[in-house]
C-alpha positions as CSV (number, residue, x, y, z in Angstrom):
1,M,6.3,-4.0,-4.5
2,K,7.6,-1.6,-7.2
3,C,7.8,-1.9,-11.0
4,I,11.4,-1.8,-12.3
5,I,12.5,-1.3,-15.9
6,L,15.8,-2.8,-16.9
7,I,17.4,-2.0,-20.3
8,S,20.2,-3.8,-22.0
9,T,21.5,-3.9,-25.6
10,F,22.5,-7.0,-27.5
11,S,24.5,-7.5,-30.7
12,T,22.0,-9.9,-32.4
13,L,18.3,-10.3,-32.5
14,E,18.7,-14.0,-31.7
15,E,20.6,-13.2,-28.5
16,A,18.1,-10.6,-27.5
17,K,15.2,-13.0,-28.1
18,E,16.8,-15.9,-26.4
19,I,17.7,-14.0,-23.2
20,S,14.3,-12.3,-23.1
21,H,12.4,-15.6,-23.6
22,D,14.5,-17.4,-20.9
23,A,14.2,-14.5,-18.4
24,I,10.4,-14.6,-18.8
25,N,10.3,-18.4,-18.6
26,E,12.3,-18.2,-15.4
27,K,9.9,-15.5,-14.1
28,F,12.7,-13.0,-13.6
29,A,10.7,-10.6,-15.9
30,A,7.1,-10.3,-16.9
31,C,7.6,-8.8,-20.3
32,A,10.4,-7.7,-22.7
33,N,10.2,-5.4,-25.7
34,I,12.9,-5.7,-28.3
35,V,13.7,-2.6,-30.4
36,P,16.4,-2.2,-33.1
37,V,18.7,0.8,-32.4
38,N,21.8,2.4,-33.8
39,S,24.3,3.0,-31.0
40,I,27.1,5.5,-31.0
41,Y,29.7,5.0,-28.2
42,S,33.3,5.4,-27.2
43,W,35.3,2.2,-27.2
44,K,39.1,1.8,-26.9
45,N,39.8,5.5,-27.7
46,S,37.6,5.7,-30.8
47,I,34.0,6.5,-31.6
48,E,32.1,3.4,-32.7
49,S,28.7,3.0,-34.3
50,S,26.8,-0.3,-34.5
51,N,23.3,-1.7,-35.0
52,E,22.1,-3.4,-31.8
53,F,18.9,-4.6,-30.2
54,L,17.6,-2.7,-27.1
55,V,15.6,-4.9,-24.7
56,I,13.3,-3.2,-22.2
57,F,12.6,-5.7,-19.5
58,K,9.7,-5.1,-17.0
59,T,10.1,-6.7,-13.6
60,T,9.4,-6.2,-9.9
61,S,11.6,-5.0,-7.1
62,S,11.7,-8.5,-5.7
63,N,13.1,-9.9,-9.0
64,I,15.5,-7.2,-10.1
65,S,18.7,-8.8,-8.6
66,K,17.9,-12.2,-10.2
67,L,17.3,-10.5,-13.5
68,R,20.5,-8.5,-13.4
69,D,22.6,-11.6,-12.5
70,F,20.8,-13.7,-15.2
71,I,21.6,-11.2,-17.9
72,S,25.1,-10.5,-16.8
73,D,25.9,-14.3,-16.7
74,R,24.6,-14.9,-20.3
75,H,25.4,-11.6,-22.1
76,G,27.8,-11.7,-25.0
77,Y,29.5,-8.3,-24.4
78,D,32.7,-7.8,-22.4
79,I,31.0,-4.9,-20.6
80,P,27.2,-5.3,-21.0
81,E,24.9,-2.4,-20.5
82,I,22.6,-3.3,-17.6
83,I,20.7,-0.3,-16.4
84,D,17.6,-0.3,-14.3
85,F,15.3,2.3,-12.7
86,E,12.3,2.2,-10.4
87,L,9.0,3.6,-11.7
88,D,6.9,5.8,-9.5
89,N,3.7,5.7,-11.4
90,V,2.4,2.4,-12.8
91,N,-1.3,1.7,-13.1
92,D,-2.5,-0.8,-10.5
93,S,-3.8,-3.5,-12.9
94,Y,-0.5,-3.5,-14.8
95,L,1.6,-3.8,-11.6
96,N,-0.7,-6.6,-10.4
97,W,-0.2,-8.4,-13.7
98,M,3.5,-8.0,-13.4
99,I,3.5,-9.4,-9.9
100,Q,1.4,-12.4,-10.8
101,S,3.6,-13.1,-13.9
102,T,6.8,-13.2,-11.9
103,L,5.6,-15.3,-8.9
């Protein structure tokens, strides 16, 4: 089983916390870190800037599809950022904790 990081941004801290809490409660993720960020992006032919909350979810390869769907279904954005990547190097005890936390 592999460790997967999924990142997504949210417009409010409340939404970021609620989705993070519920994803962990449902065992789709073992952990979520919420970080305030300033995002600069192209939207409808103009450059926008907004304060957002980046959530870094930690999950396993067996749960990534469920986590993606869960976030997509509940996200407030028209086009949510849902990006994930597999990690090659994770210490064994952390990976074991993640697996146990998402069973």
